[in-house]
C-alpha positions in Angstrom: 116.1 30.2 118.3 118.6 28.8 117.1 121.4 30.1 120.2 124.0 30.5 117.4 122.6 32.5 114.8 121.7 35.3 118.2 125.3 35.0 119.6 126.7 35.6 116.7 124.5 39.0 116.5 125.0 39.9 119.6 129.1 39.8 118.6 128.4 41.7 115.5 126.5 44.3 117.3 129.4 44.3 120.4 132.3 44.2 117.6 130.3 47.8 116.5 129.9 49.2 119.9 133.9 48.8 120.7 134.3 50.2 117.1 132.4 53.0 117.6 134.0 53.7 121.3 137.4 53.8 119.8 136.6 56.3 117.5 136.0 58.2 120.2 138.5 57.9 121.8 141.6 59.0 118.3 138.9 61.1 118.0 139.7 63.0 122.1 143.2 62.3 121.7 143.3 63.8 118.6 141.1 67.0 120.4 144.2 66.9 122.8 146.6 66.4 120.8 145.3 69.7 119.3 145.5 71.7 122.3 148.7 70.5 122.7 148.4 68.2 126.7 149.6 65.1 126.4 146.6 62.1 127.1 149.0 61.0 129.5 148.4 63.6 131.6 145.4 63.0 133.8 146.7 60.0 134.5 148.3 60.9 137.3 148.7 59.2 140.7 147.5 60.7 143.6 149.2 61.0 147.3 148.5 58.6 149.8 146.6 60.6 152.4 148.5 60.1 155.9 147.0 61.1 159.0 149.4 61.1 163.0 149.1 59.4 165.8 147.7 62.6 167.6 145.0 63.2 164.8 144.3 59.2 164.9 144.4 60.1 168.7 141.7 63.1 168.6 139.2 61.3 166.0 139.6 57.6 168.4 138.7 60.2 171.7 136.0 62.1 170.0 134.8 58.6 168.4 134.8 57.7 172.6 133.0 59.8 173.6 129.8 59.4 170.8 129.2 56.1 171.5 129.2 56.8 175.2 127.1 59.1 174.6 124.4 57.0 172.7 124.9 54.3 175.0 123.6 56.6 177.6 121.0 57.7 176.3 120.3 53.3 175.2 120.2 52.4 178.9 117.7 55.4 179.6 115.2 54.7 177.3 115.4 51.0 178.4 115.4 52.0 182.5 
């Protein structure tokens, strides 16, 4: 088995696939332009969600209560 020939064959396969994908991408861009939509419109960044200190404190307190129940149940099971 000639490894170099195998590598070249795989390279040609990948180059063909890249060409197919680029053709599909161009088709999608053309369709978007035909509909009057810019291709970059969907690439907006999302805003980071910010939690207030009070909200974090409530979540922390609730988690501590839940874990206290779990630990209390574990002590009863061991006894």
